[in-house]
Residue frames as qw, qx, qy, qz and C-alpha x, y, z in Angstrom:
[[0.017, 0.795, -0.586, -0.158, -44.46, 2.36, -5.97],
 [0.491, -0.223, 0.841, 0.040, -44.08, -1.41, -5.71],
 [0.680, 0.490, 0.534, -0.110, -46.70, -2.09, -8.39],
 [0.426, 0.877, -0.132, -0.179, -45.14, 0.36, -10.82],
 [0.112, -0.664, 0.727, 0.134, -41.65, -1.11, -10.33],
 [0.606, 0.037, 0.795, -0.016, -42.99, -4.64, -10.82],
 [0.629, 0.707, 0.294, -0.138, -44.67, -3.45, -14.01],
 [0.182, 0.873, -0.412, -0.188, -41.40, -1.83, -15.10],
 [0.380, -0.387, 0.834, 0.105, -39.57, -5.13, -14.58],
 [0.677, 0.368, 0.633, -0.080, -42.21, -6.84, -16.72],
 [0.488, 0.857, -0.002, -0.168, -41.73, -4.34, -19.54],
 [0.031, -0.776, 0.615, 0.139, -37.94, -4.57, -19.37],
 [0.523, -0.166, 0.835, 0.041, -37.96, -8.38, -19.34],
 [0.675, 0.555, 0.471, -0.121, -40.42, -8.52, -22.24],
 [0.427, 0.892, -0.131, -0.075, -38.32, -6.12, -24.30],
 [0.912, 0.032, -0.069, 0.403, -35.11, -7.97, -23.29],
 [0.112, 0.857, -0.229, 0.447, -33.56, -4.82, -21.83],
 [0.422, 0.194, -0.678, 0.570, -31.06, -4.78, -18.98],
 [0.488, -0.665, -0.564, 0.033, -32.65, -5.03, -15.54],
 [0.424, -0.275, -0.205, 0.839, -30.30, -2.28, -14.42],
 [0.028, -0.358, -0.357, -0.862, -32.51, 0.02, -16.50],
 [0.483, -0.669, -0.529, -0.198, -35.22, -0.46, -13.86],
 [0.579, -0.490, -0.288, 0.585, -32.83, 0.70, -11.13],
 [0.257, 0.033, 0.167, 0.951, -31.96, 3.77, -13.20],
 [0.235, -0.512, -0.515, -0.646, -35.62, 4.50, -13.88],
 [0.562, -0.659, -0.495, 0.072, -36.54, 4.14, -10.21],
 [0.496, -0.295, -0.151, 0.802, -33.68, 6.43, -9.21],
 [0.035, 0.263, 0.302, 0.916, -35.05, 9.09, -11.55],
 [0.424, -0.598, -0.551, -0.400, -38.53, 8.63, -10.10],
 [0.604, -0.572, -0.422, 0.361, -37.47, 8.80, -6.44],
 [0.391, -0.178, -0.019, 0.903, -35.27, 11.83, -7.03],
 [0.073, -0.389, -0.428, -0.813, -37.98, 13.58, -9.04],
 [0.492, -0.657, -0.535, -0.202, -40.53, 13.08, -6.27],
 [0.579, -0.483, -0.300, 0.584, -38.09, 14.69, -3.85],
 [0.261, 0.138, 0.160, 0.942, -38.02, 17.93, -5.81],
 [0.158, 0.462, 0.415, -0.768, -40.30, 20.95, -5.60],
 [0.092, -0.029, -0.657, -0.747, -41.59, 20.46, -9.14],
 [0.571, 0.020, 0.150, -0.806, -45.38, 21.03, -9.33],
 [0.794, 0.115, -0.480, -0.355, -45.88, 17.68, -11.07],
 [0.429, 0.157, -0.811, 0.365, -43.77, 15.92, -8.42],
 [0.218, -0.047, 0.552, -0.804, -45.94, 17.42, -5.68],
 [0.725, 0.089, -0.084, -0.678, -49.10, 16.31, -7.51],
 [0.668, 0.199, -0.710, -0.103, -47.67, 12.81, -8.00],
 [0.098, 0.165, -0.808, 0.557, -47.38, 12.39, -4.23],
 [0.404, 0.182, 0.563, -0.698, -51.16, 12.62, -3.88],
 [0.722, 0.427, -0.034, -0.543, -52.40, 11.47, -7.29],
 [0.751, -0.082, 0.640, 0.140, -52.01, 7.88, -8.50],
 [0.677, 0.677, 0.276, 0.088, -52.59, 8.96, -12.08],
 [0.185, 0.934, -0.297, 0.070, -49.79, 11.53, -12.04],
 [0.528, -0.566, 0.633, 0.027, -47.49, 9.15, -10.13],
 [0.815, 0.194, 0.535, 0.106, -48.08, 6.45, -12.72],
 [0.541, 0.833, 0.038, 0.109, -47.33, 8.87, -15.54],
 [0.113, -0.871, 0.477, -0.038, -44.08, 9.91, -13.85],
 [0.687, -0.305, 0.657, 0.056, -43.07, 6.26, -13.41],
 [0.783, 0.470, 0.391, 0.118, -43.78, 5.47, -17.07],
 [0.365, 0.917, -0.114, 0.112, -41.86, 8.51, -18.29],
 [0.335, -0.750, 0.569, 0.025, -38.80, 7.76, -16.12],
 [0.779, 0.008, 0.608, 0.154, -38.71, 4.29, -17.71],
 [0.604, 0.758, 0.215, 0.117, -39.04, 5.95, -21.11],
 [0.031, 0.945, -0.323, 0.034, -36.09, 8.21, -20.25],
 [0.546, -0.532, 0.642, 0.077, -33.83, 5.44, -18.95],
 [0.794, 0.282, 0.514, 0.158, -34.50, 3.27, -22.01],
 [0.453, 0.887, 0.041, 0.082, -33.77, 6.21, -24.31],
 [0.071, -0.894, 0.439, -0.059, -30.43, 6.86, -22.61],
 [0.366, -0.525, 0.767, -0.054, -29.11, 3.39, -21.77],
 [0.751, 0.183, 0.634, -0.027, -30.66, 0.91, -24.20],
 [0.336, -0.101, 0.619, 0.702, -29.78, 0.39, -27.88],
 [0.037, -0.461, -0.631, -0.623, -33.27, 1.48, -28.95],
 [0.135, -0.002, 0.333, -0.933, -35.74, 4.09, -27.75],
 [0.121, 0.526, 0.833, -0.125, -39.42, 3.80, -26.86],
 [0.024, 0.366, 0.357, 0.859, -41.65, 6.12, -28.84],
 [0.239, 0.039, 0.429, -0.870, -44.10, 8.38, -26.94],
 [0.655, 0.034, -0.347, -0.670, -46.82, 6.92, -29.14],
 [0.593, -0.005, -0.804, 0.050, -46.02, 3.47, -27.76],
 [0.110, -0.063, -0.683, 0.719, -46.32, 4.71, -24.18],
 [0.453, 0.061, 0.063, -0.887, -49.65, 6.31, -25.01],
 [0.702, 0.025, -0.580, -0.413, -50.86, 2.98, -26.43],
 [0.431, -0.006, -0.829, 0.356, -49.64, 1.08, -23.37],
 [0.095, 0.076, 0.515, -0.849, -51.61, 3.44, -21.15],
 [0.097, 0.495, 0.856, 0.112, -54.77, 2.52, -23.07],
 [0.040, 0.689, 0.371, 0.621, -55.44, 6.18, -23.79],
 [0.497, -0.729, -0.366, 0.295, -54.98, 7.32, -20.22],
 [0.292, -0.701, 0.157, 0.632, -52.16, 9.64, -21.30],
 [0.622, 0.778, 0.084, -0.019, -51.51, 11.47, -24.56],
 [0.764, 0.267, -0.037, 0.586, -48.19, 11.89, -26.33],
 [0.073, 0.757, -0.072, 0.646, -48.22, 15.55, -25.33],
 [0.662, -0.699, 0.098, -0.252, -48.65, 14.70, -21.64],
 [0.938, -0.135, 0.042, 0.316, -45.78, 12.21, -21.84],
 [0.575, 0.457, -0.020, 0.679, -43.45, 14.70, -23.52],
 [0.202, -0.806, 0.056, -0.554, -44.45, 17.45, -21.11],
 [0.815, -0.571, 0.087, -0.047, -43.73, 15.21, -18.11],
 [0.863, 0.135, -0.008, 0.487, -40.39, 14.25, -19.65],
 [0.284, 0.658, -0.077, 0.693, -39.38, 17.91, -19.84],
 [0.499, -0.759, 0.080, -0.411, -40.49, 18.52, -16.25],
 [0.928, -0.335, 0.039, 0.157, -38.49, 15.56, -14.97],
 [0.718, 0.326, -0.030, 0.615, -35.36, 16.62, -16.85],
 [0.018, 0.743, -0.081, 0.664, -35.67, 20.15, -15.52],
 [0.694, -0.666, 0.056, -0.268, -36.33, 19.01, -11.95],
 [0.926, -0.220, 0.094, 0.293, -33.31, 16.66, -12.04],
 [0.040, -0.888, 0.306, 0.342, -31.21, 19.43, -13.64],
 [0.748, 0.550, -0.347, -0.132, -30.28, 16.91, -16.36],
 [0.155, -0.547, 0.802, -0.185, -28.28, 14.84, -13.88],
 [0.901, 0.108, -0.044, -0.418, -29.04, 11.42, -15.31],
 [0.724, 0.401, -0.552, 0.100, -25.84, 9.41, -14.94],
 [0.430, -0.603, 0.538, -0.402, -25.61, 8.60, -11.25],
 [0.264, 0.248, -0.932, -0.009, -24.26, 5.11, -10.42],
 [0.805, -0.289, -0.208, -0.475, -26.66, 2.35, -9.43],
 [0.709, -0.488, 0.482, -0.167, -26.16, -0.37, -6.83],
 [0.945, 0.236, 0.193, 0.120, -25.30, -2.77, -9.64],
 [0.467, 0.782, -0.250, 0.328, -22.53, -0.45, -10.82],
 [0.305, -0.724, 0.523, -0.331, -21.07, -0.35, -7.30],
 [0.912, -0.167, 0.354, -0.119, -21.45, -4.12, -7.00],
 [0.849, 0.487, -0.028, 0.203, -19.43, -4.69, -10.18],
 [0.245, 0.788, -0.390, 0.408, -16.62, -2.40, -9.04],
 [0.552, -0.594, 0.485, -0.326, -16.47, -3.86, -5.53],
 [0.968, 0.010, 0.248, -0.028, -16.31, -7.43, -6.86],
 [0.666, 0.658, -0.245, 0.250, -13.30, -6.44, -8.97],
 [0.150, -0.746, 0.538, -0.362, -11.41, -6.10, -5.65],
 [0.947, -0.216, 0.192, -0.140, -11.81, -9.81, -4.98],
 [0.346, -0.595, 0.670, 0.278, -8.36, -11.47, -4.92],
 [0.559, 0.448, -0.539, -0.443, -7.49, -13.08, -8.25],
 [0.068, 0.195, -0.971, 0.121, -6.74, -16.34, -6.47],
 [0.428, 0.260, 0.675, -0.541, -10.39, -16.45, -5.41],
 [0.596, 0.520, -0.123, -0.599, -11.54, -15.85, -9.00],
 [0.470, 0.451, -0.723, -0.233, -9.42, -18.67, -10.34],
 [0.288, -0.203, 0.872, -0.339, -10.19, -21.15, -7.55],
 [0.252, 0.363, 0.897, 0.018, -13.64, -22.11, -8.80],
 [0.064, -0.137, -0.374, -0.915, -15.55, -20.28, -11.51],
 [0.381, -0.529, -0.706, -0.277, -18.87, -21.58, -10.20],
 [0.405, -0.537, -0.475, 0.567, -18.20, -19.88, -6.85],
 [0.124, -0.209, 0.098, 0.965, -17.62, -16.55, -8.54],
 [0.227, -0.279, -0.618, -0.699, -20.74, -16.95, -10.67],
 [0.423, -0.577, -0.696, 0.061, -22.81, -17.80, -7.59],
 [0.323, -0.434, -0.278, 0.794, -21.41, -14.75, -5.80],
 [0.031, 0.033, -0.316, -0.948, -22.38, -12.52, -8.72],
 [0.327, -0.377, -0.718, -0.486, -25.83, -14.07, -9.14],
 [0.415, -0.575, -0.640, 0.294, -26.78, -13.93, -5.44],
 [0.235, -0.377, -0.137, 0.886, -25.53, -10.35, -5.17],
 [0.103, -0.084, -0.464, -0.876, -27.32, -9.22, -8.33],
 [0.344, -0.492, -0.765, -0.234, -30.58, -10.82, -7.17],
 [0.355, -0.594, -0.496, 0.524, -30.46, -8.93, -3.88],
 [0.134, -0.233, 0.128, 0.955, -29.62, -5.68, -5.67],
 [0.203, -0.265, -0.628, -0.703, -32.65, -6.12, -7.93],
 [0.390, -0.585, -0.709, 0.054, -34.89, -6.81, -4.94],
 [0.322, -0.419, -0.308, 0.791, -33.64, -3.68, -3.20],
 [0.023, 0.166, 0.359, 0.918, -35.03, -1.49, -5.99],
 [0.392, -0.530, -0.603, -0.450, -38.60, -2.19, -4.86],
 [0.548, -0.513, -0.558, 0.355, -37.99, -1.77, -1.14],
 [0.037, -0.930, -0.122, -0.345, -38.76, 1.70, 0.20],
 [0.631, -0.746, 0.130, 0.168, -36.45, 1.42, 3.23],
 [0.742, -0.134, 0.352, 0.555, -33.50, 0.42, 1.09],
 [0.410, 0.720, 0.300, 0.473, -34.24, 3.17, -1.41],
 [0.235, -0.965, 0.022, -0.117, -33.21, 5.63, 1.31],
 [0.741, -0.494, 0.298, 0.344, -29.77, 4.05, 1.63],
 [0.065, 0.718, -0.521, -0.457, -26.62, 4.79, -0.38],
 [0.863, 0.386, -0.231, -0.231, -26.24, 2.67, -3.50],
 [0.374, 0.521, -0.730, 0.239, -22.77, 1.63, -2.34],
 [0.420, -0.273, 0.677, -0.539, -24.27, 0.42, 0.94],
 [0.874, 0.190, 0.175, -0.412, -26.76, -1.81, -0.87],
 [0.707, 0.535, -0.460, -0.040, -24.04, -3.17, -3.15],
 [0.155, 0.473, -0.787, 0.364, -21.63, -4.08, -0.37],
 [0.588, -0.153, 0.562, -0.561, -24.38, -5.51, 1.84],
 [0.900, 0.282, -0.019, -0.331, -25.55, -7.81, -0.96],
 [0.587, 0.532, -0.597, 0.122, -21.98, -8.98, -1.62],
 [0.110, -0.408, 0.765, -0.487, -21.25, -9.69, 2.04],
 [0.774, 0.001, 0.375, -0.511, -24.50, -11.66, 2.35],
 [0.868, 0.408, -0.219, -0.179, -23.65, -13.67, -0.76],
 [0.306, 0.585, -0.707, 0.254, -20.12, -14.29, 0.47],
 [0.456, -0.288, 0.685, -0.490, -21.57, -15.95, 3.57],
 [0.872, 0.202, 0.235, -0.379, -23.45, -18.35, 1.29],
 [0.662, 0.574, -0.481, -0.034, -20.33, -19.52, -0.57],
 [0.949, -0.239, -0.130, 0.159, -18.54, -22.63, 0.70],
 [0.298, -0.887, 0.332, 0.122, -15.40, -21.62, 2.58],
 [0.757, -0.127, 0.531, 0.358, -13.54, -24.35, 0.69],
 [0.553, 0.635, 0.380, 0.384, -14.11, -22.38, -2.53],
 [0.143, 0.787, -0.120, 0.588, -13.28, -18.95, -1.13],
 [0.643, -0.150, -0.574, 0.485, -11.03, -19.31, 1.90],
 [0.377, -0.839, -0.310, 0.241, -11.17, -17.26, 5.08],
 [0.481, -0.389, 0.187, 0.763, -7.86, -15.66, 4.11],
 [0.204, 0.305, 0.547, 0.752, -9.23, -14.60, 0.73],
 [0.205, -0.796, -0.537, -0.188, -12.36, -13.18, 2.37],
 [0.464, -0.723, -0.143, 0.491, -10.28, -11.22, 4.88],
 [0.403, -0.154, 0.349, 0.832, -8.07, -9.84, 2.13],
 [0.073, 0.549, 0.617, 0.558, -11.15, -8.86, 0.12],
 [0.307, -0.861, -0.405, 0.013, -12.76, -6.96, 3.02],
 [0.517, -0.553, 0.044, 0.652, -9.44, -5.36, 3.85],
 [0.328, 0.155, 0.462, 0.810, -9.13, -4.08, 0.27],
 [0.091, -0.747, -0.546, -0.368, -12.62, -2.59, 0.43],
 [0.443, -0.820, -0.237, 0.273, -11.79, -0.77, 3.67],
 [0.524, -0.389, 0.219, 0.726, -8.46, 0.47, 2.35],
 [0.260, 0.124, 0.535, 0.794, -9.43, 1.54, -1.17],
 [0.183, -0.615, -0.504, -0.579, -12.84, 3.04, -0.40],
 [0.152, -0.331, 0.388, -0.847, -14.53, 5.07, 2.30],
 [0.767, -0.273, -0.318, -0.485, -17.01, 2.27, 3.01],
 [0.232, -0.391, 0.788, -0.415, -16.90, 0.56, 6.40],
 [0.504, -0.041, -0.799, -0.326, -18.05, -3.07, 5.90],
 [0.376, -0.298, -0.810, 0.337, -19.02, -3.29, 9.58],
 [0.128, -0.121, 0.137, -0.975, -21.01, -0.07, 9.90],
 [0.369, 0.286, 0.680, -0.565, -24.54, 0.03, 11.32],
 [0.549, 0.500, -0.111, -0.660, -25.91, 0.97, 7.88],
 [0.384, 0.347, -0.810, -0.275, -24.27, -2.02, 6.19],
 [0.041, 0.022, 0.955, -0.294, -25.48, -4.43, 8.88],
 [0.449, 0.389, 0.456, -0.663, -29.04, -3.08, 8.72],
 [0.551, 0.485, -0.368, -0.571, -29.07, -3.35, 4.92],
 [0.211, 0.245, -0.943, -0.078, -27.80, -6.93, 5.16],
 [0.256, 0.195, 0.826, -0.464, -30.66, -7.90, 7.46],
 [0.532, 0.501, 0.161, -0.663, -33.23, -6.33, 5.16],
 [0.460, 0.482, -0.611, -0.429, -31.73, -7.96, 2.07],
 [0.014, 0.121, -0.987, 0.105, -31.62, -11.37, 3.75],
 [0.413, 0.344, 0.649, -0.539, -35.32, -11.08, 4.52],
 [0.554, 0.576, -0.125, -0.588, -36.15, -10.03, 0.95],
 [0.255, 0.408, -0.843, -0.241, -34.00, -12.84, -0.42],
 [0.162, 0.062, 0.950, -0.258, -35.84, -15.42, 1.68],
 [0.475, 0.468, 0.432, -0.607, -39.28, -14.06, 0.78],
 [0.543, 0.638, -0.201, -0.508, -38.61, -13.99, -2.95],
 [0.387, 0.463, -0.779, -0.171, -36.49, -17.09, -3.48],
 [0.913, -0.252, -0.152, -0.282, -37.69, -19.49, -0.81],
 [0.817, 0.096, -0.377, 0.425, -34.08, -20.10, 0.24],
 [0.470, -0.878, 0.007, 0.088, -32.09, -18.91, 3.23],
 [0.510, 0.604, -0.409, 0.456, -28.65, -17.38, 2.97],
 [0.634, -0.258, -0.555, 0.473, -26.70, -18.03, 6.19],
 [0.254, -0.936, -0.160, -0.186, -27.58, -15.43, 8.81],
 [0.467, 0.450, -0.410, 0.642, -24.68, -13.42, 10.18],
 [0.553, -0.533, -0.546, 0.334, -24.37, -13.46, 13.96],
 [0.348, -0.402, -0.223, 0.817, -24.68, -10.17, 15.76],
 [0.013, 0.244, 0.387, 0.889, -26.66, -8.28, 13.12],
 [0.076, 0.485, 0.661, -0.567, -29.55, -6.26, 14.52],
 [0.183, 0.551, 0.589, 0.562, -32.31, -5.10, 12.17],
 [0.086, -0.378, -0.310, 0.868, -33.19, -1.41, 12.51],
 [0.189, -0.080, -0.482, -0.852, -35.52, -0.98, 9.54],
 [0.595, 0.077, 0.332, -0.728, -39.29, -0.86, 9.92],
 [0.192, -0.024, 0.966, 0.170, -40.67, -4.31, 9.19],
 [0.434, 0.517, 0.579, -0.457, -44.17, -3.12, 8.29],
 [0.329, 0.603, -0.326, -0.650, -43.30, -2.02, 4.76],
 [0.913, 0.277, 0.267, -0.133, -44.32, -4.43, 1.97],
 [0.385, -0.437, 0.641, 0.500, -41.53, -6.06, 0.01],
 [0.550, 0.521, -0.307, -0.575, -41.47, -6.45, -3.75],
 [0.736, -0.058, 0.674, -0.010, -42.17, -10.04, -4.73],
 [0.301, 0.586, -0.484, -0.577, -40.60, -9.97, -8.18],
 [0.015, -0.168, 0.966, 0.195, -40.33, -13.72, -8.63],
 [0.243, 0.388, 0.861, -0.219, -43.90, -14.62, -7.74],
 [0.333, 0.666, 0.191, -0.640, -45.42, -11.59, -9.44],
 [0.208, 0.467, -0.633, -0.581, -43.85, -12.56, -12.74],
 [0.035, -0.039, -0.990, -0.134, -45.61, -15.92, -12.48],
 [0.188, 0.513, 0.715, -0.435, -49.04, -14.50, -11.65],
 [0.311, 0.754, 0.525, 0.244, -51.64, -12.60, -13.60],
 [0.387, 0.108, 0.004, 0.916, -50.00, -9.34, -14.65],
 [0.188, -0.608, -0.343, -0.691, -53.27, -7.42, -14.63],
 [0.645, -0.673, -0.360, -0.017, -53.70, -8.10, -10.93],
 [0.671, -0.468, -0.055, 0.572, -50.24, -6.75, -10.13],
 [0.326, 0.145, 0.235, 0.904, -50.18, -3.65, -12.34],
 [0.205, 0.359, 0.252, -0.875, -52.07, -0.39, -12.24],
 [0.598, 0.492, 0.570, -0.275, -55.40, -0.63, -14.05],
 [0.508, 0.801, -0.038, -0.314, -54.52, 1.40, -17.13],
 [0.235, 0.657, -0.697, -0.166, -51.23, -0.41, -17.80],
 [0.469, -0.200, 0.840, -0.187, -52.29, -3.84, -16.62],
 [0.716, 0.414, 0.513, -0.229, -54.50, -4.59, -19.62],
 [0.241, 0.694, -0.454, -0.505, -52.07, -3.92, -22.43],
 [0.949, 0.285, -0.007, -0.135, -51.94, -6.50, -25.27],
 [0.670, -0.512, 0.441, 0.306, -48.71, -8.45, -24.76],
 [0.634, 0.108, 0.578, 0.502, -48.20, -9.22, -28.46],
 [0.320, 0.834, 0.376, 0.246, -49.45, -5.93, -29.79],
 [0.085, -0.993, 0.062, -0.044, -48.07, -2.81, -28.17],
 [0.529, -0.682, 0.454, 0.222, -44.73, -4.32, -27.23],
 [0.873, 0.319, 0.296, 0.219, -44.05, -5.87, -30.61],
 [0.404, 0.876, -0.093, 0.245, -42.12, -2.80, -31.68],
 [0.157, -0.816, 0.508, -0.228, -39.61, -2.91, -28.83],
 [0.884, -0.256, 0.389, -0.050, -39.24, -6.68, -28.50]]
């Protein structure tokens, strides 16, 4: 799962697509694997079928949310002949049927954007750099959460709010005052059904802080009293370092050897 998502990020970055497309694609994949579809059941035990499902969910998300579509022929070329156009189209139909064509669920990034709109206007106007840092730190954590299996089991709104609260702790209190922070959290509690101090939010914050440290090399201030409840044995997705290393070593065999300037030229 981690390798396929890292590969998906590589494709999206190369094609200059939105990184939110990866979150959408992964949501399709996780939901598909939770169904009783025959192909979904095979994907749980077969790397080849799993890889095909991951590639097709990316193909679907690009088709729906990007200004251009990927052709099945291109996917077949990327797979180095491992899959045919017919297999790709057949898997696409199976995924759509299994998901009952429900393809527009919100992502963590969508929730993050809406929650940040509740920030008091006085905080937005105080220092633009503070707001930009808040958005960037939150977005980075949201992107990291896509790869993490534990966080994939949490609500998207939980991930969004946890990333924002972590980022808020990293902003100088001179830029966003304690009063503004309190008003912000109060708005979230009042206007939504999300409890910023729930066990789920606190656990997600701990996990995100660990992923942030592992992938950026920096520490966001730890919040006192948080107790991690997630299993620490699961591997995290090192997006930053993997993008700097040999792609073939961090991608499945049949998609790791694609020609960078050949197959992708059509979508770049």
